[in-house]
PyMOL Python script that loads the backbone (N, CA, C, O; Angstrom):
from pymol import cmd

cmd.read_pdbstr("""\
ATOM      1  N   MET A   1       8.706   8.003 -10.285  1.00  0.00           N
ATOM      2  CA  MET A   1       7.960   6.521  -9.281  1.00  0.00           C
ATOM      3  C   MET A   1       7.158   6.530  -9.648  1.00  0.00           C
ATOM      4  O   MET A   1       7.090   5.358 -10.018  1.00  0.00           O
ATOM      5  N   ILE A   2       5.881   7.159 -10.057  1.00  0.00           N
ATOM      6  CA  ILE A   2       5.112   6.886 -10.138  1.00  0.00           C
ATOM      7  C   ILE A   2       4.543   6.179 -11.927  1.00  0.00           C
ATOM      8  O   ILE A   2       3.503   5.651 -12.323  1.00  0.00           O
ATOM      9  N   PHE A   3       5.548   6.455 -12.429  1.00  0.00           N
ATOM     10  CA  PHE A   3       5.063   5.814 -13.926  1.00  0.00           C
ATOM     11  C   PHE A   3       6.433   4.601 -14.104  1.00  0.00           C
ATOM     12  O   PHE A   3       6.766   3.995 -15.122  1.00  0.00           O
ATOM     13  N   LYS A   4       6.866   4.557 -13.100  1.00  0.00           N
ATOM     14  CA  LYS A   4       7.980   3.420 -13.058  1.00  0.00           C
ATOM     15  C   LYS A   4       7.453   2.544 -12.845  1.00  0.00           C
ATOM     16  O   LYS A   4       8.286   1.638 -12.815  1.00  0.00           O
ATOM     17  N   ASN A   5       6.447   2.152 -12.642  1.00  0.00           N
ATOM     18  CA  ASN A   5       5.807   0.877 -11.937  1.00  0.00           C
ATOM     19  C   ASN A   5       6.644   0.099 -10.618  1.00  0.00           C
ATOM     20  O   ASN A   5       7.040  -1.060 -10.749  1.00  0.00           O
ATOM     21  N   PRO A   6       6.833   0.790  -9.491  1.00  0.00           N
ATOM     22  CA  PRO A   6       7.262  -0.114  -8.417  1.00  0.00           C
ATOM     23  C   PRO A   6       6.744  -1.306  -8.244  1.00  0.00           C
ATOM     24  O   PRO A   6       5.655  -1.394  -8.811  1.00  0.00           O
ATOM     25  N   THR A   7       7.053  -2.216  -7.724  1.00  0.00           N
ATOM     26  CA  THR A   7       6.837  -3.162  -6.658  1.00  0.00           C
ATOM     27  C   THR A   7       7.363  -3.348  -5.242  1.00  0.00           C
ATOM     28  O   THR A   7       8.216  -2.704  -4.631  1.00  0.00           O
ATOM     29  N   ILE A   8       6.390  -4.740  -4.763  1.00  0.00           N
ATOM     30  CA  ILE A   8       7.328  -5.336  -3.517  1.00  0.00           C
ATOM     31  C   ILE A   8       6.956  -5.689  -3.321  1.00  0.00           C
ATOM     32  O   ILE A   8       5.829  -5.438  -2.895  1.00  0.00           O
ATOM     33  N   LYS A   9       7.555  -6.809  -3.422  1.00  0.00           N
ATOM     34  CA  LYS A   9       7.588  -8.575  -3.488  1.00  0.00           C
ATOM     35  C   LYS A   9       7.953  -9.026  -1.760  1.00  0.00           C
ATOM     36  O   LYS A   9       8.769  -8.518  -0.992  1.00  0.00           O
ATOM     37  N   GLY A  10       7.265  -9.848  -1.606  1.00  0.00           N
ATOM     38  CA  GLY A  10       7.554 -10.523  -0.050  1.00  0.00           C
ATOM     39  C   GLY A  10       7.194 -12.078   0.145  1.00  0.00           C
ATOM     40  O   GLY A  10       7.175 -12.770  -0.873  1.00  0.00           O
ATOM     41  N   PHE A  11       6.893 -12.701   1.444  1.00  0.00           N
ATOM     42  CA  PHE A  11       6.359 -13.788   1.402  1.00  0.00           C
ATOM     43  C   PHE A  11       5.143 -14.082   1.309  1.00  0.00           C
ATOM     44  O   PHE A  11       4.384 -13.581   2.139  1.00  0.00           O
ATOM     45  N   GLY A  12       4.684 -14.839   0.438  1.00  0.00           N
ATOM     46  CA  GLY A  12       3.064 -14.993   0.712  1.00  0.00           C
ATOM     47  C   GLY A  12       2.784 -16.553   1.392  1.00  0.00           C
ATOM     48  O   GLY A  12       3.552 -17.470   1.683  1.00  0.00           O
ATOM     49  N   ILE A  13       0.885 -16.338   1.525  1.00  0.00           N
ATOM     50  CA  ILE A  13       0.713 -17.682   2.350  1.00  0.00           C
ATOM     51  C   ILE A  13      -0.309 -17.565   1.297  1.00  0.00           C
ATOM     52  O   ILE A  13      -1.347 -17.759   1.928  1.00  0.00           O
ATOM     53  N   ASP A  14      -0.599 -17.386   0.208  1.00  0.00           N
ATOM     54  CA  ASP A  14      -2.086 -17.856  -0.723  1.00  0.00           C
ATOM     55  C   ASP A  14      -2.194 -19.237  -1.007  1.00  0.00           C
ATOM     56  O   ASP A  14      -3.385 -19.536  -0.926  1.00  0.00           O
ATOM     57  N   ALA A  15      -1.620 -20.051  -1.252  1.00  0.00           N
ATOM     58  CA  ALA A  15      -1.392 -21.367  -1.496  1.00  0.00           C
ATOM     59  C   ALA A  15      -1.801 -22.163  -0.415  1.00  0.00           C
ATOM     60  O   ALA A  15      -2.482 -23.189  -0.441  1.00  0.00           O
ATOM     61  N   TRP A  16      -1.090 -21.312   0.956  1.00  0.00           N
ATOM     62  CA  TRP A  16      -1.812 -22.106   2.404  1.00  0.00           C
ATOM     63  C   TRP A  16      -3.090 -21.395   2.664  1.00  0.00           C
ATOM     64  O   TRP A  16      -3.804 -22.129   3.347  1.00  0.00           O
ATOM     65  N   ILE A  17      -3.752 -20.098   2.358  1.00  0.00           N
ATOM     66  CA  ILE A  17      -5.325 -19.936   2.688  1.00  0.00           C
ATOM     67  C   ILE A  17      -6.365 -20.471   1.613  1.00  0.00           C
ATOM     68  O   ILE A  17      -7.566 -20.577   1.860  1.00  0.00           O
ATOM     69  N   ASN A  18      -5.631 -20.883   0.072  1.00  0.00           N
ATOM     70  CA  ASN A  18      -6.028 -21.450  -0.601  1.00  0.00           C
ATOM     71  C   ASN A  18      -6.523 -22.893  -0.553  1.00  0.00           C
ATOM     72  O   ASN A  18      -7.378 -23.436  -1.253  1.00  0.00           O
ATOM     73  N   SER A  19      -5.433 -23.611   0.900  1.00  0.00           N
ATOM     74  CA  SER A  19      -5.734 -24.571   1.088  1.00  0.00           C
ATOM     75  C   SER A  19      -6.873 -24.944   2.100  1.00  0.00           C
ATOM     76  O   SER A  19      -7.303 -26.097   2.146  1.00  0.00           O
ATOM     77  N   LYS A  20      -7.514 -23.618   3.181  1.00  0.00           N
ATOM     78  CA  LYS A  20      -8.037 -24.134   4.036  1.00  0.00           C
ATOM     79  C   LYS A  20      -9.238 -23.295   3.682  1.00  0.00           C
ATOM     80  O   LYS A  20      -9.505 -22.325   2.973  1.00  0.00           O
ATOM     81  N   SER A  21      -9.995 -24.346   4.725  1.00  0.00           N
ATOM     82  CA  SER A  21     -11.712 -23.383   4.640  1.00  0.00           C
ATOM     83  C   SER A  21     -11.362 -22.643   4.991  1.00  0.00           C
ATOM     84  O   SER A  21     -10.188 -22.358   5.227  1.00  0.00           O
ATOM     85  N   ASN A  22     -13.034 -21.636   5.262  1.00  0.00           N
ATOM     86  CA  ASN A  22     -12.827 -20.088   5.738  1.00  0.00           C
ATOM     87  C   ASN A  22     -12.839 -20.521   8.012  1.00  0.00           C
ATOM     88  O   ASN A  22     -12.439 -19.824   8.945  1.00  0.00           O
ATOM     89  N   THR A  23     -13.607 -22.178   7.991  1.00  0.00           N
ATOM     90  CA  THR A  23     -13.856 -21.992   9.568  1.00  0.00           C
ATOM     91  C   THR A  23     -12.080 -21.958  10.157  1.00  0.00           C
ATOM     92  O   THR A  23     -11.722 -21.429  11.209  1.00  0.00           O
ATOM     93  N   GLU A  24     -11.248 -22.603   9.254  1.00  0.00           N
ATOM     94  CA  GLU A  24     -10.191 -23.225   9.202  1.00  0.00           C
ATOM     95  C   GLU A  24      -9.323 -21.855   9.164  1.00  0.00           C
ATOM     96  O   GLU A  24      -8.354 -21.897   9.922  1.00  0.00           O
ATOM     97  N   ILE A  25      -9.433 -20.982   8.635  1.00  0.00           N
ATOM     98  CA  ILE A  25      -8.456 -19.724   8.313  1.00  0.00           C
ATOM     99  C   ILE A  25      -8.924 -18.860   9.558  1.00  0.00           C
ATOM    100  O   ILE A  25      -8.066 -18.096   9.999  1.00  0.00           O
ATOM    101  N   LYS A  26     -10.671 -18.870  10.453  1.00  0.00           N
ATOM    102  CA  LYS A  26     -11.195 -18.060  11.433  1.00  0.00           C
ATOM    103  C   LYS A  26     -10.800 -18.389  12.514  1.00  0.00           C
ATOM    104  O   LYS A  26     -10.804 -17.530  13.395  1.00  0.00           O
ATOM    105  N   ASP A  27     -10.236 -19.987  12.879  1.00  0.00           N
ATOM    106  CA  ASP A  27      -9.374 -20.565  14.420  1.00  0.00           C
ATOM    107  C   ASP A  27      -8.323 -19.891  13.908  1.00  0.00           C
ATOM    108  O   ASP A  27      -7.828 -18.939  14.511  1.00  0.00           O
ATOM    109  N   THR A  28      -8.038 -20.165  13.162  1.00  0.00           N
ATOM    110  CA  THR A  28      -5.869 -19.692  13.386  1.00  0.00           C
ATOM    111  C   THR A  28      -6.490 -18.426  13.617  1.00  0.00           C
ATOM    112  O   THR A  28      -7.120 -18.453  14.674  1.00  0.00           O
ATOM    113  N   TRP A  29      -6.548 -17.384  13.058  1.00  0.00           N
ATOM    114  CA  TRP A  29      -6.900 -15.823  13.280  1.00  0.00           C
ATOM    115  C   TRP A  29      -6.783 -15.595  15.059  1.00  0.00           C
ATOM    116  O   TRP A  29      -5.918 -14.887  15.576  1.00  0.00           O
ATOM    117  N   ASN A  30      -7.855 -16.363  15.836  1.00  0.00           N
ATOM    118  CA  ASN A  30      -8.672 -16.909  16.769  1.00  0.00           C
ATOM    119  C   ASN A  30      -7.195 -17.019  17.574  1.00  0.00           C
ATOM    120  O   ASN A  30      -6.758 -16.292  18.466  1.00  0.00           O
ATOM    121  N   LYS A  31      -6.511 -18.345  16.850  1.00  0.00           N
ATOM    122  CA  LYS A  31      -5.224 -19.019  17.585  1.00  0.00           C
ATOM    123  C   LYS A  31      -4.318 -17.410  18.079  1.00  0.00           C
ATOM    124  O   LYS A  31      -4.052 -16.842  19.138  1.00  0.00           O
ATOM    125  N   ILE A  32      -4.143 -17.223  16.975  1.00  0.00           N
ATOM    126  CA  ILE A  32      -2.949 -15.900  17.424  1.00  0.00           C
ATOM    127  C   ILE A  32      -3.210 -15.079  17.370  1.00  0.00           C
ATOM    128  O   ILE A  32      -2.222 -14.353  17.259  1.00  0.00           O
ATOM    129  N   ILE A  33      -4.362 -14.392  17.375  1.00  0.00           N
ATOM    130  CA  ILE A  33      -5.464 -13.270  18.807  1.00  0.00           C
ATOM    131  C   ILE A  33      -5.202 -13.697  20.240  1.00  0.00           C
ATOM    132  O   ILE A  33      -4.933 -12.925  21.160  1.00  0.00           O
ATOM    133  N   GLN A  34      -5.330 -15.214  20.334  1.00  0.00           N
ATOM    134  CA  GLN A  34      -5.344 -14.998  21.852  1.00  0.00           C
ATOM    135  C   GLN A  34      -3.860 -15.420  21.985  1.00  0.00           C
ATOM    136  O   GLN A  34      -3.631 -15.345  23.192  1.00  0.00           O
ATOM    137  N   GLN A  35      -2.855 -15.784  21.413  1.00  0.00           N
ATOM    138  CA  GLN A  35      -1.482 -15.723  22.093  1.00  0.00           C
ATOM    139  C   GLN A  35      -0.766 -14.279  22.280  1.00  0.00           C
ATOM    140  O   GLN A  35       0.266 -14.050  22.912  1.00  0.00           O
ATOM    141  N   LEU A  36      -1.456 -13.508  21.677  1.00  0.00           N
ATOM    142  CA  LEU A  36      -1.270 -12.001  21.457  1.00  0.00           C
ATOM    143  C   LEU A  36      -1.303 -11.135  22.409  1.00  0.00           C
ATOM    144  O   LEU A  36      -0.487 -10.249  22.662  1.00  0.00           O
ATOM    145  N   PHE A  37      -2.427 -11.455  23.022  1.00  0.00           N
ATOM    146  CA  PHE A  37      -3.169 -11.009  24.259  1.00  0.00           C
ATOM    147  C   PHE A  37      -2.648 -11.395  25.536  1.00  0.00           C
ATOM    148  O   PHE A  37      -2.835 -10.759  26.573  1.00  0.00           O
ATOM    149  N   ASP A  38      -1.871 -12.648  25.415  1.00  0.00           N
ATOM    150  CA  ASP A  38      -1.609 -13.745  26.233  1.00  0.00           C
ATOM    151  C   ASP A  38      -0.577 -12.256  26.872  1.00  0.00           C
ATOM    152  O   ASP A  38       0.043 -11.511  26.114  1.00  0.00           O
ATOM    153  N   PRO A  39      -0.625 -12.077  28.727  1.00  0.00           N
ATOM    154  CA  PRO A  39       0.141 -11.394  29.210  1.00  0.00           C
ATOM    155  C   PRO A  39       1.646 -11.773  28.927  1.00  0.00           C
ATOM    156  O   PRO A  39       2.500 -10.919  28.691  1.00  0.00           O
ATOM    157  N   GLY A  40       1.985 -13.608  28.984  1.00  0.00           N
ATOM    158  CA  GLY A  40       3.396 -13.965  28.941  1.00  0.00           C
ATOM    159  C   GLY A  40       3.667 -13.662  27.109  1.00  0.00           C
ATOM    160  O   GLY A  40       4.674 -14.146  26.593  1.00  0.00           O
ATOM    161  N   PHE A  41       3.199 -13.273  26.707  1.00  0.00           N
ATOM    162  CA  PHE A  41       3.854 -13.374  25.769  1.00  0.00           C
ATOM    163  C   PHE A  41       4.637 -11.824  24.922  1.00  0.00           C
ATOM    164  O   PHE A  41       4.370 -10.623  24.962  1.00  0.00           O
ATOM    165  N   ARG A  42       5.659 -12.635  24.224  1.00  0.00           N
ATOM    166  CA  ARG A  42       6.706 -11.332  23.875  1.00  0.00           C
ATOM    167  C   ARG A  42       7.680 -12.212  22.784  1.00  0.00           C
ATOM    168  O   ARG A  42       7.738 -13.438  22.684  1.00  0.00           O
ATOM    169  N   MET A  43       8.564 -10.995  21.854  1.00  0.00           N
ATOM    170  CA  MET A  43       9.033 -10.971  20.701  1.00  0.00           C
ATOM    171  C   MET A  43      10.456 -10.577  20.811  1.00  0.00           C
ATOM    172  O   MET A  43      10.963  -9.523  20.427  1.00  0.00           O
ATOM    173  N   ASP A  44      10.986 -11.519  21.355  1.00  0.00           N
ATOM    174  CA  ASP A  44      12.789 -11.466  21.569  1.00  0.00           C
ATOM    175  C   ASP A  44      13.488 -10.133  20.241  1.00  0.00           C
ATOM    176  O   ASP A  44      13.352 -10.374  19.041  1.00  0.00           O
ATOM    177  N   VAL A  45      13.882  -9.394  20.513  1.00  0.00           N
ATOM    178  CA  VAL A  45      14.642  -8.682  19.939  1.00  0.00           C
ATOM    179  C   VAL A  45      16.026  -8.809  19.823  1.00  0.00           C
ATOM    180  O   VAL A  45      16.711  -8.323  20.723  1.00  0.00           O
ATOM    181  N   ALA A  46      16.728  -9.539  18.608  1.00  0.00           N
ATOM    182  CA  ALA A  46      18.157  -9.265  18.588  1.00  0.00           C
ATOM    183  C   ALA A  46      18.907  -8.705  18.770  1.00  0.00           C
ATOM    184  O   ALA A  46      19.947  -8.942  19.385  1.00  0.00           O
ATOM    185  N   GLY A  47      18.341  -7.296  17.978  1.00  0.00           N
ATOM    186  CA  GLY A  47      19.391  -6.589  17.733  1.00  0.00           C
ATOM    187  C   GLY A  47      18.235  -5.068  17.100  1.00  0.00           C
ATOM    188  O   GLY A  47      17.189  -5.342  16.512  1.00  0.00           O
ATOM    189  N   LYS A  48      18.637  -3.615  17.337  1.00  0.00           N
ATOM    190  CA  LYS A  48      17.776  -2.816  16.721  1.00  0.00           C
ATOM    191  C   LYS A  48      19.223  -2.040  16.002  1.00  0.00           C
ATOM    192  O   LYS A  48      20.416  -2.054  16.306  1.00  0.00           O
ATOM    193  N   PHE A  49      18.401  -1.359  14.874  1.00  0.00           N
ATOM    194  CA  PHE A  49      20.103  -1.114  13.827  1.00  0.00           C
ATOM    195  C   PHE A  49      19.268   0.526  12.990  1.00  0.00           C
ATOM    196  O   PHE A  49      18.129   0.804  12.612  1.00  0.00           O
ATOM    197  N   PRO A  50      20.377   1.130  13.016  1.00  0.00           N
ATOM    198  CA  PRO A  50      19.974   2.212  12.122  1.00  0.00           C
ATOM    199  C   PRO A  50      19.253   2.176  10.703  1.00  0.00           C
ATOM    200  O   PRO A  50      19.187   0.959  10.532  1.00  0.00           O
ATOM    201  N   LEU A  51      18.555   2.873   9.355  1.00  0.00           N
ATOM    202  CA  LEU A  51      18.834   1.564   8.324  1.00  0.00           C
ATOM    203  C   LEU A  51      20.056   2.010   7.608  1.00  0.00           C
ATOM    204  O   LEU A  51      20.208   1.306   6.610  1.00  0.00           O
ATOM    205  N   GLU A  52      20.835   2.761   7.711  1.00  0.00           N
ATOM    206  CA  GLU A  52      22.050   3.152   7.158  1.00  0.00           C
ATOM    207  C   GLU A  52      23.088   1.529   7.227  1.00  0.00           C
ATOM    208  O   GLU A  52      23.604   1.006   6.239  1.00  0.00           O
ATOM    209  N   LYS A  53      23.151   1.123   8.336  1.00  0.00           N
ATOM    210  CA  LYS A  53      24.042  -0.167   8.921  1.00  0.00           C
ATOM    211  C   LYS A  53      23.089  -1.197   8.517  1.00  0.00           C
ATOM    212  O   LYS A  53      23.183  -2.249   9.150  1.00  0.00           O
ATOM    213  N   TYR A  54      21.734  -1.113   7.145  1.00  0.00           N
ATOM    214  CA  TYR A  54      21.326  -2.480   7.039  1.00  0.00           C
ATOM    215  C   TYR A  54      22.497  -3.726   6.846  1.00  0.00           C
ATOM    216  O   TYR A  54      22.085  -4.849   7.135  1.00  0.00           O
ATOM    217  N   ARG A  55      23.899  -3.621   6.389  1.00  0.00           N
ATOM    218  CA  ARG A  55      24.309  -4.353   6.071  1.00  0.00           C
ATOM    219  C   ARG A  55      24.450  -5.565   7.597  1.00  0.00           C
ATOM    220  O   ARG A  55      24.254  -6.779   7.555  1.00  0.00           O
ATOM    221  N   GLU A  56      24.810  -4.802   8.724  1.00  0.00           N
ATOM    222  CA  GLU A  56      25.153  -5.438   9.523  1.00  0.00           C
ATOM    223  C   GLU A  56      23.854  -5.812  10.293  1.00  0.00           C
ATOM    224  O   GLU A  56      23.962  -6.336  11.402  1.00  0.00           O
ATOM    225  N   ALA A  57      22.543  -5.548   9.714  1.00  0.00           N
ATOM    226  CA  ALA A  57      21.164  -5.801  10.024  1.00  0.00           C
ATOM    227  C   ALA A  57      20.924  -7.015   9.812  1.00  0.00           C
ATOM    228  O   ALA A  57      20.197  -7.729  10.503  1.00  0.00           O
ATOM    229  N   ILE A  58      21.532  -7.333   8.820  1.00  0.00           N
ATOM    230  CA  ILE A  58      21.334  -8.474   7.688  1.00  0.00           C
ATOM    231  C   ILE A  58      22.060  -9.275   7.992  1.00  0.00           C
ATOM    232  O   ILE A  58      21.617 -10.420   8.074  1.00  0.00           O
ATOM    233  N   LEU A  59      23.488  -9.023   8.290  1.00  0.00           N
ATOM    234  CA  LEU A  59      24.039  -9.943   8.974  1.00  0.00           C
ATOM    235  C   LEU A  59      23.974 -10.910  10.695  1.00  0.00           C
ATOM    236  O   LEU A  59      24.616 -11.907  11.025  1.00  0.00           O
ATOM    237  N   GLU A  60      23.338 -10.418  11.182  1.00  0.00           N
ATOM    238  CA  GLU A  60      22.767 -10.328  12.530  1.00  0.00           C
ATOM    239  C   GLU A  60      21.541 -11.353  12.286  1.00  0.00           C
ATOM    240  O   GLU A  60      21.578 -12.466  12.811  1.00  0.00           O
ATOM    241  N   ASN A  61      20.403 -10.934  11.439  1.00  0.00           N
ATOM    242  CA  ASN A  61      19.177 -11.343  10.963  1.00  0.00           C
ATOM    243  C   ASN A  61      19.854 -13.042  11.211  1.00  0.00           C
ATOM    244  O   ASN A  61      19.512 -13.811  12.110  1.00  0.00           O
ATOM    245  N   LYS A  62      21.254 -13.405   9.741  1.00  0.00           N
ATOM    246  CA  LYS A  62      21.098 -14.595   9.065  1.00  0.00           C
ATOM    247  C   LYS A  62      21.632 -15.322  10.429  1.00  0.00           C
ATOM    248  O   LYS A  62      21.231 -16.411  10.842  1.00  0.00           O
ATOM    249  N   ARG A  63      22.995 -14.177  11.273  1.00  0.00           N
ATOM    250  CA  ARG A  63      23.288 -15.121  12.701  1.00  0.00           C
ATOM    251  C   ARG A  63      22.750 -15.243  14.048  1.00  0.00           C
ATOM    252  O   ARG A  63      23.004 -16.218  14.756  1.00  0.00           O
ATOM    253  N   SER A  64      22.061 -14.339  14.395  1.00  0.00           N
ATOM    254  CA  SER A  64      20.970 -14.973  15.548  1.00  0.00           C
ATOM    255  C   SER A  64      19.728 -15.618  15.661  1.00  0.00           C
ATOM    256  O   SER A  64      18.719 -15.207  15.088  1.00  0.00           O
ATOM    257  N   LYS A  65      19.766 -16.748  16.478  1.00  0.00           N
ATOM    258  CA  LYS A  65      18.786 -17.180  16.441  1.00  0.00           C
ATOM    259  C   LYS A  65      17.737 -16.994  17.542  1.00  0.00           C
ATOM    260  O   LYS A  65      16.665 -17.589  17.646  1.00  0.00           O
ATOM    261  N   ASN A  66      18.287 -15.989  18.399  1.00  0.00           N
ATOM    262  CA  ASN A  66      17.628 -15.359  19.650  1.00  0.00           C
ATOM    263  C   ASN A  66      16.882 -13.837  19.624  1.00  0.00           C
ATOM    264  O   ASN A  66      17.028 -12.858  20.357  1.00  0.00           O
ATOM    265  N   GLY A  67      15.873 -14.126  18.251  1.00  0.00           N
ATOM    266  CA  GLY A  67      14.900 -12.842  18.179  1.00  0.00           C
ATOM    267  C   GLY A  67      14.939 -11.834  17.148  1.00  0.00           C
ATOM    268  O   GLY A  67      16.029 -11.440  16.732  1.00  0.00           O
ATOM    269  N   LYS A  68      13.887 -11.394  16.711  1.00  0.00           N
ATOM    270  CA  LYS A  68      14.223 -10.201  15.565  1.00  0.00           C
ATOM    271  C   LYS A  68      15.137  -9.234  15.513  1.00  0.00           C
ATOM    272  O   LYS A  68      15.573  -8.664  16.514  1.00  0.00           O
ATOM    273  N   VAL A  69      15.599  -8.909  13.938  1.00  0.00           N
ATOM    274  CA  VAL A  69      16.132  -7.750  14.125  1.00  0.00           C
ATOM    275  C   VAL A  69      15.212  -6.603  13.399  1.00  0.00           C
ATOM    276  O   VAL A  69      14.346  -6.861  12.563  1.00  0.00           O
ATOM    277  N   LEU A  70      15.642  -4.942  13.988  1.00  0.00           N
ATOM    278  CA  LEU A  70      14.672  -4.055  14.062  1.00  0.00           C
ATOM    279  C   LEU A  70      15.374  -2.598  13.399  1.00  0.00           C
ATOM    280  O   LEU A  70      16.343  -1.890  13.673  1.00  0.00           O
ATOM    281  N   PHE A  71      14.369  -2.604  12.448  1.00  0.00           N
ATOM    282  CA  PHE A  71      15.113  -1.430  12.202  1.00  0.00           C
ATOM    283  C   PHE A  71      15.184   0.015  12.285  1.00  0.00           C
ATOM    284  O   PHE A  71      14.757   0.549  11.262  1.00  0.00           O
ATOM    285  N   TRP A  72      15.586   0.814  13.174  1.00  0.00           N
ATOM    286  CA  TRP A  72      15.357   2.165  14.554  1.00  0.00           C
ATOM    287  C   TRP A  72      15.745   3.048  13.139  1.00  0.00           C
ATOM    288  O   TRP A  72      16.771   3.140  12.465  1.00  0.00           O
ATOM    289  N   MET A  73      14.252   3.703  13.042  1.00  0.00           N
ATOM    290  CA  MET A  73      14.932   4.861  12.366  1.00  0.00           C
ATOM    291  C   MET A  73      14.605   6.399  13.100  1.00  0.00           C
ATOM    292  O   MET A  73      13.542   6.628  13.676  1.00  0.00           O
ATOM    293  N   ASN A  74      15.467   7.171  12.997  1.00  0.00           N
ATOM    294  CA  ASN A  74      15.205   8.599  13.666  1.00  0.00           C
ATOM    295  C   ASN A  74      14.604   9.608  12.096  1.00  0.00           C
ATOM    296  O   ASN A  74      14.560   9.533  10.868  1.00  0.00           O
ATOM    297  N   HIS A  75      14.281  10.393  13.104  1.00  0.00           N
ATOM    298  CA  HIS A  75      13.341  11.264  11.987  1.00  0.00           C
ATOM    299  C   HIS A  75      14.183  12.484  12.485  1.00  0.00           C
ATOM    300  O   HIS A  75      13.985  13.604  12.015  1.00  0.00           O
TER     301      HIS A  75
END
""", "prot")
cmd.dss("prot")
cmd.show_as("cartoon", "prot")
cmd.util.cbc("prot")
cmd.orient("prot")
């Protein structure tokens, strides 16, 4: 694993960040933080799946518009 140089890629916001001033970025973070601490804030969950049911989770994620899909890992 160490010598195979694995990478993880995801979505990025680099272009957006590079187009904003420090003040705009700070204001955006402040708005996000205010929303997260709002007592009425909640993020709906459409489903929870064990990792071995990843195919079902992906299908649910594509189908559902009612929240996020979580992987539930048991130890």
